[in-house]
C-alpha positions in Angstrom: 0.0 0.0 0.0 1.3 3.5 -0.9 1.8 6.0 1.8 -0.2 9.2 1.6 2.9 11.3 0.7 3.8 9.0 -2.2 0.3 9.4 -3.7 0.6 13.2 -3.6 4.0 13.0 -5.2 2.7 10.6 -7.9 -0.2 13.0 -8.6 2.2 15.9 -9.1 4.4 13.8 -11.4 1.4 12.7 -13.4 0.1 16.3 -13.7 3.6 17.5 -14.8 3.8 14.7 -17.4 0.3 15.5 -18.8 1.1 19.3 -18.9 4.4 18.5 -20.7 2.6 16.3 -23.2 0.1 19.0 -23.8 2.9 21.5 -24.6 4.6 19.1 -26.9 1.3 18.3 -28.7 0.5 22.0 -29.2 4.1 22.8 -30.5 3.9 19.9 -32.8 0.4 20.9 -34.1 1.6 24.4 -34.8 4.8 23.5 -36.6 3.3 20.7 -38.6 0.7 23.1 -39.9 3.0 26.1 -40.4 4.1 25.0 -43.9 0.6 24.2 -45.3 -0.8 27.4 -43.7 1.9 29.5 -45.4 1.3 27.8 -48.7 -2.4 28.7 -48.6 -1.4 32.4 -48.4 0.8 32.3 -51.6 -0.9 33.8 -54.6 0.2 32.9 -58.1 0.1 35.5 -60.8 -0.4 33.5 -64.0 -0.2 36.7 -66.2 3.3 37.3 -65.0 6.3 36.4 -67.1 9.9 35.9 -66.0 10.8 38.7 -68.3 9.0 41.1 -65.9 11.8 40.6 -63.4 14.7 41.6 -65.7 15.4 45.3 -65.8 17.6 47.2 -68.4 19.9 45.5 -70.7 20.3 41.8 -70.2 22.2 39.2 -72.2 20.3 36.9 -74.4 22.4 34.0 -73.4 24.7 33.0 -70.6 27.8 30.9 -70.4 28.4 28.5 -67.6 31.9 27.4 -66.8 32.7 23.9 -65.5 33.4 23.8 -61.8 34.8 21.1 -59.5 33.4 19.7 -56.2 36.1 21.6 -54.2 35.0 25.0 -55.6 31.3 24.3 -54.7 32.3 23.1 -51.3 34.4 26.3 -50.7 31.5 28.6 -51.8 29.0 26.7 -49.6 31.4 27.0 -46.6 31.6 30.8 -47.1 27.8 31.3 -46.9 26.3 32.9 -43.8 23.9 30.5 -42.1 
């Protein structure tokens, strides 16, 4: 048989665990829905063209030079988080 003090301690522990689980549940619910809720707010302008974003003189073509893995790694390491 449990002593009276142990029952009170167990009740506090159970309350704390339930409170903690509630916090975890609410955080999870918020962050799981954050992406889908933001997507709902995005509007798409189908009348827009990529050309609307270019201002002034722009080249008609571009040339891409080959790069090696080390160059890419170096550039990524220089990015600010």
